[in-house]
N, C-alpha and C positions, 0 to 999 in steps of 0.2 A: 385315916385311921389315927387313933391316939397312941401314946407311947406304950401303954400297957398292952394294947392289942398287938402292936408291932413286936414287943418283947416276947409275947406268947407265941406268935407266928414263927419268930426266929428260933426259939427254943425247940419248937416242933420240927424244925428243919435244920438242925445243927449240922455242922460240917458241910454246908452248902453255900455257894456263892449266890448272890441275888442282884437284881437290878431294881433301883428304887427311884421315886420321885418325891421331891420336897415341894409342897404347895403353899401358896399364900392362904390367908384365912378364907378367901372366896373360892378356894380350890384351884386357882390358876397355877399351873406348874411354873417353877422358877429355877429348878436345878434337878439334873438327872445324874445318877452315879451308879457304880458297881460296888457292891459291898460284901463284907464277910463279918460274921459276928454281929456286934452292935454298932458297926460303922455308921449306919444311917442316923443314929441318935447322937453322934459326936459333933455335929455341925454347930449346935447351939453353944456348946462349951468353947469351940474354936472362935466363934464370933464374939462371945462375951470377953474372951481374953485376947481378941484381935490377933489370932495366930493363923498363919497361912498366907499365900500370895493372892488369893481371890478376895480382894478388898470389897468388891461389889457384893458378893454373896454375904460376907460378914456384915456389911452395912445394912443390907436388906433384912437380915435375920434380927439384928439389934433393933431396927426400926419396928419390926413386927412385935417383938417382945416388949419394947418400950410402950407400945400402944395397948398393952395388956391383952394382945391377941395371941393365938397359938398357931404354930406351924402344923400343917396337916401332912401326914406321911402316907406313902403308898409303896408297897412292894409289888412289882409287876410280875415277878416270877423267880423261882429258885432253879439253880443249875449246878450239876455236879462238875461240869466242864467249864473252867474259867474262861476259855477262849470263846465259848458260845455266849457266856454272859457279857463279855466285851462287845461281841457283835451286836447283841440286842441293845446294849447301852448306846452304841454308835447309831443304830437305826433310829432310836427315839430322839437323840440329840439332833440328828439331821432332820427329823420330822418337825420338831418344834422350832428349830433354829436358835441362833445365839444373838444376844444383845450386842456383844462386841463386834460382831460381823454385820450388824444392822439387818439381819434377815430372820429375826425371831424373838422369842420372849425369855430364853434361858440365860442365866448369868454364868454358865459354864465357860471356861477359858479355852478349852480344847474340844476336839471332835469326839473325845472319849476313846475307849479302847487303849491303845498304846500311843495315842497322839498323832497317828497318821491321818492326813486329810485327803479329800477327794475319793473316799471309799464308797464303792457301789457294790452292795451284796449280790451274790449270784443267786440264781434260782435254787441251786443245791444248798446254799447257806440258809436261805429262807426256809427250805424244807426241813433242815436239821433243827432250826429253832422251833418250828411247828411240832416236830416229832418229840423234841425234848420237853416242851410244855405239855403235850398230850400224855407223855409218860409220867410226868410229875403229878398231874391232877387225877390220873386214873385211879378209881376206887376210893378217892378221898371224900369224906363227908364232914359237914360242919354242924355244930350243935345249934339249936334254935337260938340260944343266947348270942352266939357268935354271929349268926346271920342277921340278927336284930341289930347288933352293933354296926355291921357293914352297911345295913340299910340306913341307919341313922346318920352315918358318916357320909353317905352319898346323897342325902337330901339336898344339899347345896348344889348338886349338879343337875337336878331335875328342872326341865324347862329352859335351861341355859342354851343360848345359841352361839355357835362358834363364829368368829369374825370371818368375813369372806376370804381374807388372805390365808387364814388357817385351812379353810376348806380347799382352797386352790393348792396349797402345799401338800395336803393329804392326798388330793386327787392326782397330783403330779407324781407323788411317790408310788402310787399304786398303778399308774398307767403302764401298760405293757406286760403286767404280771398276770399269769393265768389265774383264773378263778379257783379258790380252794375247793370248790364243788365240781370242778370240771372232771367229767368222766365217772363221777359217782353215780351209782344206781340205787335208788331207794327201793328197798324190799317191801313186799306186801305187808309183812309184819310191822315194819316201821310206819307205813301208811295207815294201818289200822290203829296204831298207838296214837298217831297225830290226830286222827279223826276222833278218837275217844276223848282226847284232851280238849279238842275244840267244841265238842258236842254241847249244845245249849248256850254257847257263848256267841254274842253278836259278831259278825264279820268286821274286822278293822277297816274294811273298805266301804262299809255301809254308809250311805248318805254322801259319799265323796264323788266328785265328778272328775273325770280324767279326759284330757284332750283326745279326740279320735285320731287314730293313725291313718296314714295315707292309704286310701282305697277302702277304708271302713265306712259303711253307710249306717 
């Protein structure tokens, strides 16, 4: 997202904390943080004036700007509870990994949150984050113009393949967690709606071949 879109989104959700991602021009994440107000947009000024202890981040931002490229911004979600925002920040940093620990791609110097390391979120915490996001997005709608901007900003992600080490990290982080759909029962009304949406559209599996399972002839 560009700066104007970010400002608009923040103004619509004033008095809320949020978790954000700074991305390279090719949309690869390089920094994740928790913000309030226009915190997300302050990194460029800090880098230009070489303020702060994160020299790696400042150098990277200056390099991007010097190449006449732009930093891409993402706000992952808004939170009324700062502690929940911290938890979400730590989850994402752990997922992508840190350059200074040689286990990822982020230039963050800490694990996020309040700086504690070795944090493993409980099922209860994950549930709280999920419920918080569901409450935030419930009933919200976006204008056609805004959706078009989101679509244009996401063009760079289409067709991109994640490196194997990223896939392994994501898979490892999800291992052992219950499926978010576990125990859910799809009502007949929902089934009818899904059927209506798919009507006339070719099946996404059409023409694809899948390996036969054991015992299948």
